N, C-alpha and C positions, 0 to 999 in steps of 0.2 A: 704248220708253224703254230707256235703258241701265241695267243694274243697278249699274254703278259709281257713279251718282249717289247711290244710297241707302246705300252702304256706310259713308260718314262718319257719316250719321244713325244707322245701326244701331250702329256702334261707340260713338257718344256715348250712346245709350240703355243699352247694356250697361255702360258706365262708371258711369252714374248709378245703375242698379239694383245693381251690385256694391258701390258706395260706400254705398248705403242699407243693404244687407244687413250689411256690415261693421260699421256703427254699431249696428245692433239686435242686440246680443249677447243670448243666452238668459240668463234669470235662473238663478242657481245655487242661490238660497234659495227654497224653496217656502214656502207659507203656514204649514205645520206646523213647519218649521225656524225661521221667523221667530217664531212663538209661543213655541217652546222658548227661543230666545235671549232674547226679551223677558222671559219668566218668570224666567230666571236673573238678568237685570239687576235686575228688580223686587225679587227676594228679597235681593239684596245692597245695594241702594241706597235702599230705601223702608221706613220704619218702618211697622209694622202691615201688612205686605204680605199676610199670610194672610187679611186682611179684603177684599182686592181681588177683584173679579170681572171677567173678560174680557167685554167688550162687543162689540167689533168689531175686525176686521182688514181693512185696505184697502191696496192697492198704488197708489202715486202716481209720476208722473214729472215733476212740477213742484213748486216749493217751497210753493205754496199748498195747503192741505189742510183737514181738518175742524177743526184746532186753530189753524192760522196762516191766517187768511183774508185778510189784506193784509200788505204789508211792515210788520213791527212796529217800534214805537219803542223797546220794551224791549230793552236791550243783549243779554241772554242769547238771547231769541227772534230778534233780528236776526242774531246769529252763527249760530244754528241755521238760519235762513232761507238764509243764505249757503252753509252746508254742504249743504243739500238741493238747491241749484241744480245742474242737469245730472247728477242722479242719479235712478235709479229706486230706490224704497225702500218698505218696509212701515211702516205706522203701526199699532201694536198698542195698543189703548186699553182701559183698565181704569177701573172706578168702585168707590167704596166704597158699598155699598147703605145707604140711610138717611142718608147725610151731607147736611146742609143746605147746606154751603158747602164747596167744594173736594173733596178726596178722589178726584179723578180723575188718572190718570197715562197719559201717551202716550209710547210708546217708539218711536224711529225706527231702523229696521234697514235697512242698505244691502242691497238685493236681490241684488247680485252678490257682495260680500265677506262678508256676514253679520256685519258689525261694527255696534255700536251707534253711531249717528251723534249721538244726543242723547236727552234725556228732558224731558218736560214734566210738572210737578207743579202741579195747581191748589191754591190757597190758600183 
């Protein structure tokens, strides 16, 4: 067999791999920085923030997550859903211990830029 037949295939594979690597940028914001950013946002935007306890931090790369389980009908959550599309982000989730209703807060942090993409507050 001639090696020239495989050259176009090899070049094609290299282009696919290099394109995939270019899309998969490394995160600039680690879990600790995401928590710090979320803590600051909660302190300035949530009443009684001193009562909140951090429960979980998770990284997502799709708009559906622990708080938004389907495309929402609520206008605010629908806008947030659209913002989360095509982004990798951290969801930093807090609760108020002993609260019977509401008292939970979710902060969405862009994993690359470190910006607050939105907040969810349970009622």
